[in-house]
GULUMVO-937572 format. One line per 10 residues: for each residue x, y, z of C-alpha. Coordinates in Angstrom, 3 decimals. Layout:
GULUMVO-937572
X,Y,Z ~ ...;
end
This chain:
GULUMVO-937572
-98.799,-3.244,171.978 ~ -102.363,-2.090,171.291 ~ -105.043,-4.622,170.372 ~ -105.454,-3.379,166.794 ~ -101.720,-3.542,166.191 ~ -101.565,-7.072,167.596 ~ -104.458,-8.207,165.411 ~ -102.836,-6.698,162.315 ~ -99.576,-8.437,163.141 ~ -101.073,-11.909,163.704;
-104.178,-11.886,161.491 ~ -102.516,-13.457,158.461 ~ -101.639,-16.615,160.392 ~ -105.079,-16.766,162.010 ~ -106.648,-16.575,158.545 ~ -104.344,-19.390,157.404 ~ -105.695,-21.510,160.263 ~ -109.255,-20.678,159.194 ~ -108.513,-21.802,155.623 ~ -106.914,-24.984,156.970;
-110.004,-25.704,159.078 ~ -112.326,-24.915,156.184 ~ -110.464,-27.364,153.938 ~ -111.692,-30.212,156.163 ~ -115.278,-29.351,155.239 ~ -114.896,-29.446,151.467 ~ -112.959,-31.295,148.739 ~ -109.449,-30.085,147.967 ~ -110.547,-29.245,144.424 ~ -113.024,-26.755,145.901;
-110.255,-24.996,147.840 ~ -107.839,-23.640,145.213 ~ -106.100,-21.268,147.633 ~ -102.743,-22.499,148.950 ~ -102.928,-23.389,152.626 ~ -100.078,-22.039,154.731 ~ -100.385,-24.773,157.366 ~ -98.309,-27.874,156.631 ~ -97.843,-31.065,158.616 ~ -94.154,-30.442,159.328;
-94.706,-27.133,161.101 ~ -98.058,-28.039,162.624 ~ -96.998,-28.485,166.301 ~ -94.934,-25.274,166.314 ~ -97.704,-23.256,164.653 ~ -100.332,-24.622,167.030 ~ -98.126,-23.704,169.966 ~ -97.969,-20.116,168.654 ~ -101.756,-20.078,168.337 ~ -102.118,-21.207,171.980;
-99.617,-18.509,172.962 ~ -101.751,-15.928,171.136 ~ -104.759,-16.962,173.225 ~ -102.778,-16.798,176.462 ~ -101.350,-13.392,175.560 ~ -104.748,-11.961,174.654 ~ -106.143,-13.138,177.996 ~ -103.150,-11.792,179.914 ~ -103.404,-8.352,178.270 ~ -107.180,-8.183,178.827;
-107.961,-7.581,175.171 ~ -111.602,-7.575,174.058 ~ -113.918,-10.485,174.863 ~ -114.730,-10.857,171.157 ~ -111.069,-11.421,170.258 ~ -110.602,-13.814,173.192 ~ -113.655,-15.879,172.241 ~ -112.608,-15.948,168.574 ~ -109.141,-17.256,169.438 ~ -110.517,-19.765,171.937;
-112.891,-21.132,169.285 ~ -110.006,-21.410,166.837 ~ -107.720,-23.201,169.338 ~ -110.406,-25.758,170.163 ~ -111.269,-26.342,166.493 ~ -107.608,-26.817,165.520 ~ -106.988,-29.197,168.422 ~ -110.031,-31.209,167.391 ~ -108.892,-31.498,163.780 ~ -105.318,-32.421,164.744;
-106.700,-35.470,166.499 ~ -109.192,-36.148,163.708 ~ -112.015,-35.846,166.193 ~ -115.357,-35.446,164.507 ~ -118.171,-34.536,166.860 ~ -120.305,-37.562,167.505 ~ -123.864,-36.607,168.324 ~ -125.621,-37.258,171.598 ~ -125.871,-40.945,172.313 ~ -122.988,-41.867,170.027;
-120.616,-39.685,172.028 ~ -121.858,-41.062,175.329 ~ -121.564,-44.620,174.045 ~ -118.045,-44.004,172.793 ~ -116.899,-42.539,176.114 ~ -118.776,-44.993,178.341 ~ -118.072,-48.220,176.465 ~ -116.399,-48.100,173.058 ~ -113.148,-46.370,174.030 ~ -112.253,-48.574,177.038;
-113.279,-51.670,175.055 ~ -111.011,-50.537,172.205 ~ -108.091,-49.998,174.589 ~ -108.561,-53.520,175.959 ~ -108.892,-54.946,172.459 ~ -105.642,-53.274,171.430 ~ -103.868,-54.215,174.660 ~ -100.718,-55.382,172.870 ~ -99.844,-51.986,171.389 ~ -101.077,-50.210,174.542;
-98.845,-52.329,176.802 ~ -95.926,-51.910,174.391 ~ -96.360,-48.120,174.425 ~ -96.641,-48.125,178.225 ~ -93.414,-50.084,178.619 ~ -91.598,-47.864,176.124 ~ -92.641,-44.726,178.036 ~ -92.757,-45.740,181.683 ~ -89.871,-48.232,181.648 ~ -87.204,-45.644,180.696;
-88.878,-43.073,182.955 ~ -88.558,-45.246,186.057 ~ -85.099,-46.502,185.078 ~ -83.730,-42.973,184.645 ~ -85.394,-41.759,187.854 ~ -83.725,-44.528,189.870 ~ -80.383,-44.274,188.069 ~ -80.029,-40.593,188.989 ~ -80.403,-41.403,192.680 ~ -77.226,-43.512,192.340;
-75.443,-41.453,189.654 ~ -76.682,-37.827,189.886 ~ -74.740,-36.660,186.821 ~ -76.838,-38.972,184.629 ~ -79.424,-36.177,184.465 ~ -77.015,-34.121,182.353 ~ -77.023,-36.791,179.658 ~ -80.437,-35.418,178.649 ~ -80.798,-32.039,180.364 ~ -78.749,-28.966,179.578;
-77.440,-26.826,182.462 ~ -79.956,-24.122,181.490 ~ -82.823,-26.608,181.652 ~ -81.653,-27.886,185.039 ~ -81.470,-24.328,186.356 ~ -84.960,-23.545,185.040 ~ -86.645,-26.621,186.532 ~ -84.943,-26.068,189.890 ~ -86.287,-22.518,189.843 ~ -89.794,-23.695,188.856;
-90.050,-26.242,191.682 ~ -88.192,-24.347,194.384 ~ -90.275,-23.758,197.554 ~ -89.420,-20.076,197.075 ~ -90.770,-19.944,193.500 ~ -93.311,-17.170,192.961 ~ -95.534,-19.546,190.973 ~ -94.917,-23.248,191.528 ~ -94.241,-25.194,188.360 ~ -94.893,-22.260,186.052;
-92.583,-22.075,183.011 ~ -91.056,-18.743,182.108 ~ -93.192,-18.581,178.955 ~ -96.434,-18.523,180.993 ~ -97.582,-15.397,182.817 ~ -100.924,-16.614,184.217 ~ -102.981,-19.759,184.834 ~ -104.620,-19.390,181.438 ~ -101.221,-18.961,179.814 ~ -100.111,-22.114,181.624;
-103.184,-23.956,180.313 ~ -102.349,-22.934,176.746 ~ -98.672,-23.787,177.223 ~ -99.442,-27.259,178.602 ~ -101.957,-28.046,175.856 ~ -99.440,-27.034,173.204 ~ -96.672,-29.054,174.859 ~ -98.842,-32.159,175.317 ~ -100.179,-31.924,171.762 ~ -96.620,-31.752,170.453;
-95.596,-34.860,172.407 ~ -98.714,-36.822,171.454 ~ -98.539,-35.734,167.811 ~ -94.914,-36.834,167.537 ~ -95.649,-40.218,169.116 ~ -98.589,-40.762,166.766 ~ -97.156,-39.383,163.523 ~ -93.894,-41.275,164.087 ~ -95.820,-44.478,163.434 ~ -95.794,-43.786,159.712;
-92.028,-44.509,159.742 ~ -92.757,-48.216,160.268 ~ -93.351,-47.487,163.958 ~ -89.750,-46.421,164.580 ~ -90.692,-42.787,165.166 ~ -93.250,-43.766,167.794 ~ -90.712,-45.995,169.534 ~ -88.141,-43.197,169.519 ~ -90.443,-40.510,170.919 ~ -91.855,-42.783,173.607;
-88.361,-43.776,174.721 ~ -87.028,-40.232,174.565 ~ -89.909,-38.653,176.457 ~ -89.747,-41.390,179.085 ~ -86.038,-40.740,179.619 ~ -86.537,-36.961,179.600 ~ -89.364,-36.985,182.149 ~ -87.408,-39.474,184.268 ~ -84.356,-37.212,184.165 ~ -86.372,-34.236,185.432;
-88.117,-36.267,188.141 ~ -84.898,-37.970,189.190 ~ -82.857,-34.782,189.370 ~ -85.433,-32.829,191.362 ~ -85.843,-35.743,193.766 ~ -82.099,-36.122,194.143 ~ -81.479,-32.423,194.935 ~ -84.205,-32.309,197.596 ~ -87.066,-30.729,195.627 ~ -89.092,-33.931,195.522;
-91.861,-32.666,197.807 ~ -92.764,-29.688,195.622 ~ -92.260,-31.623,192.371 ~ -94.267,-34.732,193.300 ~ -96.977,-32.609,194.879 ~ -97.223,-30.663,191.616 ~ -97.326,-33.618,189.205 ~ -99.456,-35.986,191.291 ~ -102.815,-34.588,190.222 ~ -102.371,-34.596,186.444;
-99.871,-37.424,185.965 ~ -102.486,-40.117,185.292 ~ -104.163,-38.186,182.476 ~ -100.930,-36.881,180.936 ~ -99.016,-40.176,180.931 ~ -101.930,-42.387,179.906 ~ -102.766,-39.893,177.157 ~ -99.196,-40.142,175.870 ~ -99.408,-43.940,176.038 ~ -102.598,-43.968,173.939;
-101.060,-41.609,171.378 ~ -97.981,-43.844,171.202 ~ -100.184,-46.941,170.883 ~ -101.972,-45.269,167.961 ~ -98.614,-44.657,166.295 ~ -97.529,-48.261,166.879 ~ -100.822,-49.399,165.331 ~ -99.916,-47.495,162.164 ~ -96.428,-48.995,162.222 ~ -97.817,-52.527,162.521;
-99.845,-51.995,159.356 ~ -96.640,-51.286,157.448 ~ -94.482,-53.931,159.116 ~ -96.974,-56.805,159.159 ~ -99.886,-56.142,156.793 ~ -100.711,-59.862,156.565 ~ -102.755,-60.787,153.497 ~ -103.687,-57.145,152.897 ~ -101.789,-54.583,150.889 ~ -99.888,-52.076,153.030;
-102.268,-49.335,151.932 ~ -105.346,-51.359,152.913 ~ -103.747,-52.327,156.234 ~ -102.831,-48.694,156.900 ~ -106.383,-47.557,156.191 ~ -107.860,-50.227,158.452 ~ -105.400,-49.688,161.311 ~ -105.684,-45.946,160.852 ~ -109.374,-46.050,161.764 ~ -108.472,-47.797,165.012;
-105.560,-45.426,165.659 ~ -107.743,-42.343,165.280 ~ -110.172,-43.666,167.889 ~ -107.282,-44.171,170.299 ~ -106.369,-40.544,169.657 ~ -109.853,-39.477,170.719 ~ -108.993,-40.798,174.167 ~ -105.555,-39.203,174.091 ~ -107.110,-35.841,173.165 ~ -109.587,-35.945,176.056;
-106.895,-36.928,178.539 ~ -104.621,-34.157,177.240 ~ -107.287,-31.535,177.967 ~ -107.949,-32.936,181.443 ~ -104.228,-33.013,182.216 ~ -103.622,-29.450,181.021 ~ -106.556,-28.065,183.011 ~ -105.511,-29.797,186.236 ~ -101.858,-28.863,185.687 ~ -102.742,-25.198,185.264;
-105.331,-24.720,188.006 ~ -104.932,-27.483,190.635 ~ -101.309,-28.605,190.566 ~ -99.744,-25.196,191.464 ~ -101.918,-24.636,194.568 ~ -99.690,-24.120,197.607 ~ -102.321,-24.234,200.333 ~ -103.107,-27.913,199.728 ~ -101.038,-30.342,201.865 ~ -98.812,-32.807,200.011;
-100.745,-35.748,201.440 ~ -103.993,-34.508,199.898 ~ -102.379,-33.891,196.510 ~ -100.904,-37.401,196.528 ~ -104.272,-38.841,197.571 ~ -106.066,-36.983,194.771 ~ -103.466,-38.099,192.239 ~ -103.690,-41.716,193.406 ~ -107.482,-41.548,193.119 ~ -107.208,-40.305,189.531;
-104.852,-43.194,188.704 ~ -107.242,-45.726,190.225 ~ -110.320,-44.258,188.527 ~ -108.647,-43.992,185.124 ~ -107.282,-47.533,185.349 ~ -110.656,-48.905,186.461 ~ -112.381,-47.053,183.626 ~ -110.083,-48.490,180.966 ~ -110.107,-52.003,182.438 ~ -113.780,-52.359,183.386;
-116.032,-49.855,181.595 ~ -118.230,-51.176,178.805 ~ -117.892,-54.860,179.633 ~ -121.583,-55.344,180.403 ~ -122.752,-53.523,177.277 ~ -120.345,-55.558,175.132 ~ -121.501,-58.800,176.685 ~ -125.102,-57.846,175.996;
end
């Protein structure tokens, strides 16, 4: 398909995204046009937008179109997470001190989200080593066939899904997938926290089923070498998104002396800040997953060492950063 034809085919949805982004900059009363982007279809639409960017890159369309779509993807991702752009020192202070201090201050919901995600993941991984057919409780035969193909030593591109045709397409695919997971875990909090609990449990079981099956059938070396580098950022990002959702749920379940609306507004401000961290980790994870994780020339031992280093650094950052500035 020629570039002009592709633009004509997709321009209406791109313009809908532009109207949706513009609505954040002005009151609703000043935007009488009907926006075509709704909350229900948001993850699916954003995934299509990321696919547009990947396709434009893969087909070598014009730099102007590529830059326009890249700007739109970044702006939409930023608004999904409610991330305003702090200026200069405020951004540095938030990253260096405020975010890790917030995570420590909200340790109860963070630990709860971690247990809900990682507990089922590890349990399913170990269960499949004893009962291999347990993987099929969550994975369809087609999914099992696809993941075995993706992580086979003979795979043309290690870990690359069929929907991705290049590293940039993989980057877009992983961002869209991680945004969907994080958005579900966060937005589910509005259902008194039950949605967040469900998505954390489900994704933990699903990831554990994939990891357990590939380990059990002898593809553990390629799989663990692939996921080692980005696992810290991806899983901790999902935990923070889930913690943000649980924070919303707590406002509705136990508002205390406040009205539920007041509690939701107050907890929502905290939840959005947790999502800032989840958003940053999602981008790091997607970049590493697209450009570092698939490399074949790197020995498994080095990939595991790099992944372990990322886990240690991320954990140390969240546990220790900002303590001195807070004490001062």
